N, C-alpha and C positions, 0 to 999 in steps of 0.2 A: 278296537275291534273290526274288523270289518272282513267282504268276500275278498278273494285272493283268488291269484291267476291258474290256471291251470297245470301249468308245469310244475317238476319237482323239486324245491329250491333247496331243498337238503343235499343235493346233488353238489356241494362247493369243494373246490379243489383242496385235500389237505393241508398243503405250503401256504392255504390263505386262512384256512382257522387260527385263532387264538387259543391257547394252548388254553388247560382248567388252572384259573390262580395268576395267570399271567395277564398285569396290567400295568399297558403303554401309560407312562409317567414320568413328565420333566419334573423336578424336584433339586433346584436350584442352590437352596442353602443345606444340602444334604453335603459330608464329606465322601470324598470318594476313598473305597475302602479296597482290602484285598481279596481275592480272585476266590471266588467259593469251591475250585479244586480244591482249595489249601485247608476247606473250615471243616470240620466236623461237625454237621448240624444237630445232631443229639446231643453231645457233650455241650455244645454253645446251650441251647436249651434247657437242658437240665439246672447248668451252671446258674441259668439268671431263674428258674421256677426255683430254685433252691434260694435264693438270694429276693426272691419278691416274698417266697412265703416267713422268710425269718423278719422282712420290714413291716410289713404286715402284723405283725405279733409284738413289734419292739413299740415300746410309747414315743419314740424317736424317730417320728415320722419324715424325718429328714432324711433319712437313709430311703427313704422310698423314692424321692425324690430324682436319686442316681442313678435309678432304671429305665428313663426316661428322657428320650433327645429333648433339646428344646423346644423343637417344634416336635409333637407324637400328639396321638388322640389316643383315650379310651375311651370307646361306645360299650355303654352299659344300658342290659334290659332288666333292671328288676332284681338284681346280684349286689349292687352298692344300695340303692333306695326302691320306691315301691314306684318307681315312674322312668323314664328313660333319658337318659343324659348323654352327651359326649366331652369329656371334656377336654380342652386340648392347654396341652403344656405340663410338667410340673408343679407348678404353683397354685393350677386351678385345680387339678387333681387335690395336691396337700388341702387344699381350703375346704373343697367338698368334706373330704372324712375328716377333719374339724367339726364341721358343722352338722354331721351325722354322728358326733361322737365315737367315731373310730371306722372299724371296716366290719361289713356285714359280711364279706368272704374271712372264709374261717382256715383255706387252703386252695394251693390248683396242684392237677398231678397232669404230668404229660400223657395227651390219651393215646396209647400206641394196639389200638384195639384191630384197626387192619392196616396196610400199606399205604393206602394214603393219607391215614393219619398221620404216619409217620413223620420226624422233622425232615424239611428240608432244606437246600439252600439254592437260592435261585435270583435271579437279578429283576427288579423292581423300576426302572427308568428305561425310557427310551433309547437312550443312549449304551444301555449295560452297563455304565460303570458306579452303578450303587446295587451292591448286592447282599441279600437278605438271607434270615433265616426264618423259616415258618412252621410251625408248632401248634399243633391243635391240643387244647387243655381241658381236664376235667375241673369242675368245682363245686366244695365243698359250703356250702354260706348257711347262717346261723337258723336257715329256714327250709331250705332244701339245696337240691344240687342243678348245677348247672353246667354249662360245657362255653368253648368260647376259641378262640385263633389270637396268636399274637405273634406279629411281624419286627424280628427285631434286625438293625442297622450296626455295625461297627461305628463306632466314634473312636479314634485314637485307637486304644488299647481295650475299650471296654463294648459290650454289645449291648445295646439300648432298645429299647422299644421305641418301634415308630407309630404301629397300630397296635394295638388291645381291642378287642372284642370279648365281649363275657355278657351271658344273658341267663335266664333262668331256666332248668324244664319241669322241674318236677317239689311239689313240696314233701318234705319227709311226713309222712305218716296216712298222706292225703294222694297216692300215684293214681294213674288214672287206672280204670280199669278195664285193661288190655292186657294182650298175653297171658301170662301166669294169671295177671287180676283177674281172668273174663269171670264173667256169672255161669254160672251153672245151668241156667234156662230152667228147672223141672229141678223140683225139691218129694225125691224118693221117699217110699214110704208109706205110712199110714194118713192118708189125707181127709182132711177136714173141710175144705171147699174145694166145688167140684167148678171152680174157674179153671178154666186154661189159658194160654200163654196171649189168644187174641183176646180173651173178656176179660184178662189184664191188660193186656195194652189199649183196649178203648175206652177202659177208666182210667187209665192216666192220660191216655191225650184228651180226653175232654174234662179233665180235672172234674170227676166226680165226689160226693161226699163231701163238699163242702174244699176240697183241697186246691190248692193254689199255687202258681208257679212262685219259685223266688226271682227270674227275671224274664221280663218281656223282650221279646226283640221283635221290631216292628222292621219287615221286610224278608223275604223268601229268597232272596239271591245267593250270591256266592259268599257276601258276608255274614248275612244271617243265617245259611246252614250251617255255614264253618263253624262258627262261634258258638252254635247251639249243638254241634258234636264236638266240641271240646269239652263244654258244659256239661253236657254229658259223662264224658267219661272220668268229668271227677265229682259227680254225684251230685253235681245243681240243677234241681228242675229249674227248667226252661219253656216256653212256648213261643210259637214263632205264629204272627198273625200277616198275614197278607192281605190284598184287598182284591186280586186275582179270582179266577175262577179255581186254574187248577195251578201246582208249583209248578215253576217253569216256564209259566205264562208272559213272566216280562223278559224272557227272550223268543219264545214262539207268536206272538204276536209283532213283533218287529218288522224290519223290511223281509222281504221275501228272498234277497242274496244276501242276506249277512251271514258270515262265518269268522269265529275268531282270525285275529292276525297274529298270535303270540303262537309258538309250536305246542303240540299235547305235553312233552315233555314240560315245560315250561306251568302247565296251568292244572297238575292234581290237584286234587282237594286230600283235606287230611283224611287216613283210615281206607280211604278208597280210591285207589290210583286209579286211572281208566285203563281198560283191558287193554292186552299188546296189539289187538289187533283195531285198534281205536285212529281214527284217522288225521295226519298230522295237523291238519288246521278242521276243530270244531265246527260242523254248520250249527245255527241259531237252537234249529229245530231236535235236534241230538242233544245238545246242553240241555233242554227245559226235560227231553226226558229223563236225563242223568240226574239232573236237579232232583226231578219227584221220585225217581229209583232212588236217589241217595237218602231222602227222609224216612222213607219204607224198610229201608236195608238196616239202618243205624236207629232207627223207632224214637224218630224225634217226633218231638211234638208240635204239630202243625197247623194252624188253623185259616183255610182258605174265605173269600168270599167274608173280608172280617177289616172293619174299621175302626182307629179310635173315634168318641165322639165327646168325650171329655177327659180330662184328667188334671189331678190337682197331686200337691208334693207335700207332706205334712215333716217339719225339721224334727219336730219333738219325737216323732214315732219311727221315721226314717222311712215311711214307705208311703207309695205312692196308692192313689185312687184312680181306677184307669175304669172307667164306662166302656165296653165293644160291643157294637153292634155284629151280630152272624147271620150271615144267611144260610140256613140248614132248610132242603128240600123245598126252596122255595118260600119259608118263610123265616121273617128277621129276628132273631131272638137278643135280647140285650142281657150281658154279663159283665160283674164288675167285681175288679180284682185288685187284689192289693198286692203287688210283687216290691220288692226291695230294689231293683234295681231297671233300667228302662235302657236297652240298646238299640241308638236308631243307626239303623244299617238300611236305609232306605239306597242309594246309591240312585242306576238308573231306572228305579220304581218310585223313583222321585217323582216328582211335578215336573213338569215339561217347561223349557224356558221360553213361552212363546210369548211374541211382542206384540200383545193384544194393545197397548196404547198407541200405536203406528195409526195417524189419520187415515181413514178410508177404509180399513183392515174388512170391516164388514158390508162392505160393499160389492168386492169381487164376483164378477158373475161369469170365473172362467170355470172349468170341469172340477178343479180342488185347490183348495189353498188349504193345508195343513202343517202341523209341527212333525219331524222325522218319523217320532214316536210312533205317529198315527199313520206312517206312508209306508202301502202293505206291498206295492209295486207298479212298476208303470204298466200303463195300458198300451198295446200297441195301435203307434199314428195312423197304420195302413194308407199310406200317403197323401193325409189331409196335412200334414205342414203344419203340425202343431209345435207350440215352442211354450219349452220350461224354464222356469228361473229357480235357480238354487241358493240361497242366502245361507254362508258357509263352507268354508272348508276345511274340517275337518276329514275325518274317516267315515263318518256317514254323510257326509256332503258328497263326496266326491264317488263313495258308490253309487249314489243317488243319481248322481248325475251323472255318472257309466250306466247306469242301469235306463236311464230315458235315452239316451243317445243311442244305446242297443235295440231300442224299440223305434226308432225312425221321427225323435225330436228332435225339433234347433234347440240344442242346451247353453244357456250362460249362468256361470257360476258367480257368486256376487261374495268378492274378498275386501272384507273389510277392513283386517288389519295385515299381517302375513303369518306367514305356514313354517314349520318344521316338518322336510319332505325328506325321508329316506325310502329307499328301494326296499320291498320285502325281502327281496335275495338278501342285500347286505347285512337289514335287521337281522334276520336269521343267524347270518353268519356271524354275528356280536355273539347269539343267546347261545350258538349249539358249544361256546366253551364251556359254559356250565350246562346247559340244558338239552341234551340232543339223545340220540342210539348211543353213541359211543360215549356218554359222561359221566362223572361219580354219579355214583347213589342220592337219590334225592334230598335225602338230607345233609350229607356234607355238600351238597351244592348248596342248597341253601343258606348253609352256614358262610361259609365263601363268601357268595353274593351279599348276605347282610354285613359280613365283617368288617367293609369298607365305610367310614365314617362318611356322610353325604359331603361335607365340606371338600373332601379329599373324592371322594367319585368325581364332584364337581371338576376338579381339576384334571384327576385322569380324565373325565371325558373328552376335556377339550381336544387332547392328541386325537382322542380317537372319532371324536365328531370329524376331522379333518380326515382322516384315513377313509372314512366313509362318504365325506362330499367328495373324494379324490375318486372312490368307485362309481359313485351315481353321476359326476361331472358332466356326464354328455346329456342326462335326463335334466339334471339341473339348470344347466344353459338353456336347454330347450324351454323349461318355464321361465325361466328369467326374459327369455323374447320374447316369449307371447302373453307379457306383460302379468305372469302371476307372481308378486310378492315373495321371497323365500328368506329366512329368518334360520339360525344356527343354535337357538333357542341361550336362553339364561348363558350371560356372559360366552358364548358358543360352544356353552357346552352338551349341548345335542340334545335327545327324546326326554330320556330318562327324568334329568332335573326338569325339565319345561311338566313331566306329567305330576310328578311330586309337587311343585307348586301349582300349576294351572288345572291339572286335572284335563287337559285338551290343547290344542293349538296346532297341533301336528299330525302329520297324513302316514301312512305307512303303504307307500303305493304298490300298489297292483295291477294295474295299468290306466286308470287312469289320465295318470301323468302324461303318458304318450299322448294322447286324445287333448289335451290341451295344447301340447308345443307345439302338433300336427293341426290345430287351430278345427279339429272339430269340436273341440266345448270350447266357446269362449268365457272371455274373464273379465269381472267387471270388480276393477279394484279401486279400494281407497274413498268411497263416496257413499253415504249416510242416503237410506230408504228416507224420503221426509210423506210419501203416503203411497196408499195402495189405491189403485184406481179398478175401474169394473172392469178393462180390457188390461191392467198390467200392473209396473210399478214405476214410482217420478223416485229419483236419486235428488240430491242436492245442490246437483251440476246440470238440472233440467230435464237432462236426459229420460227418455220411456221409454220401458224393457216392455213392450208388449209379451202376455205370458195368457197361458192356457189354462197354465199350473205353475202353484208356486206349493215351494217346500222349504220351511225356516228350519235347518239342520242347526239350528241356536244352543244347542246341548239342554241342558239341565239344572235347574234350582239348586244353588250353594245349600248344602246340608246342615249350614245355619240357616238360614232362610227358611227351609224344609221345616225345621224346627221350632221356627215361631210361629209358623201356619197349622201348624197339627197342635204344639201345647201351652203356645201362649205366649205370649211378653216376660210374664216372669218369670218363667223356665229359659228363654232365649236371652233375656237378659244377663243373666247368670253364666250361660256359656259361653266359652271364648273361640274366637276365628278358630276357623277349620281349614286343613289342607296349609302350604307354604310351611316355612322353615320355622323355625325359634332361634334365638340368639344362637343357642348351642350347635345350629343344623338340624336337629331335629324335626319329622314332618308335627307340626302343630295339632295338638287337643285329638288327632286320629289315636283311638287305641288306646288311648290312658285320659288321666285325669281331663275330666272337659269343662272343671269352673263350678259344676252341679253336682251335691252328693248324689247318686244311684244313676247318674244318668250319664252315657256312654255314646260315642260314635265309632264305628263300625265300618269300613268301607276300602275299597280297592279291587283291583284286578286280580284273578285268582291265585295268581301267586304270593300276591303281597295277604292276601285273605287266608293262605294258608298257615303263613305264618304267625301274623299277627294274632289270628284267631286262639292262639295259646295266650300268649303274654297276656292279652287280656282278658281271658278264661280265671287264669291265675289270678290276677289283681280280684278278681269278683271272689275267687276261692278264699282268696286270704282274707278279704274283710269277712267272708262268712263262717270263717273258723275261728275269729279273734287273733289272728297271726298280725292283724294291722289295723289300724284307722284310718277312715278318708283325709285326715289332719297327718296323716304319716306321708302322705302322696307328696 
């Protein structure tokens, strides 16, 4: 997320756009099959669904294995179990069924609710040889209703699964209070109480009368707000606490030029999409105001200027004891709460990863030495030949370097490893396949986006990254000539997989790359800082860079590390590593069982928060209604 160039990159020629649902993929192991022109996709999908329903109702699970290719993937979120899984191949699928004593899914049905969801035939490989039938499905499980997408490939004379995606949407008897189930907002007739809506909201928000939240959410960014909204609609009482003065200050207080890199169509929050007049790329202060409005419009309970000062967990009662210090009207008030769940949704609201251990860092005598989270904007040099050094080469580092350059500074960026770079125009072209002014409805786009298992996405993105690099070839060559070290993501799979594994290490170029290629911003590459001097920085090759200003764009603490700082060693030692992939290719720990009862991690960009907030809220609701136990996960 960073500032963007002034040109409108939505004007991408239609011939260069990727169509919704089409994915470049080289699949060497798949058999070539007949042309899709001779295929009746609805008939193929119907026959497979019928076979699937018969197989899961039969004690002979071997029949299920005949419906999947040897190299196939079943990605599931809460339909097969109360966790996330990607099962590869028939053997692993059968093994999962046996370990769970059968299938929680009762039946599938074709979803024919719109023309987009009708069964279709297409190709999924780069050479156009692998034909597939794609179908949207609805799901009935033992606890709720779900949906999904299946992609079938013809193997000799039978259509079998390449990918199957299933996810839980709602719990039976505990549906969200939206649409036809929305609240009245008033009780008509004789009134026994003179409390109006505002009175009731204040009492609810402050948890008056000894009432307590079931869920305490730490952090009021997109992660905390989205999961609070989902819990609200499920009737689970939650409280968001944040240390900032106002909701949205975690964005407002960041550097002056910050604008989201992702377009508006990718960034909607649950229940309240951005207005049609919203800018394509959202400025930070506008996003902060939207977050503040989101809390008010959805009646979310949120306390600002509030910190956790003490916490403990009781395994016997299954509850937390949390001590909060809240500043109200200039006075600090202490409140002790006993929630059953705590969600750490700190994200970029977390502690800055500031290298205070570097020798001499307290001796700097220049104008400013700060972490990027404290950088509010460059001050005009006014012809004084001032020098700035930015340590870090991701989005924030580039934006800040460009800001300094535009204010007359001599600028050097310190790049310690390598960076994945893609231009904003090319990145937007990739997103426009699903998220754009002419793209599918948001719910359909999200389903398609999530339906490919991460191991497959990684393979697909290798070809996609090659195409992106070809399109950006000129600027990438210019960067390399300037001494800027590039990478292509994990195993050359590009930006998205690098984001899921590392949460950083990339730059979506909005103009700074050209400044580097032209030599207007210099690069110091591959050397570590050994000492901060009163007037600059010394490196392990003994070079000294003079500096009037130093900004460390070195990111934020790992969420597990911050868990240790907030909740202590006892809690942190029980939770598992966060982000990266588990052995099945699902993101570790985030939005799912953490390893500690009643403790959850919630994070990601706005799109991930929009999707996974529902999955996390359903897990908590299932626990609270006795539909599952933590041991079932």
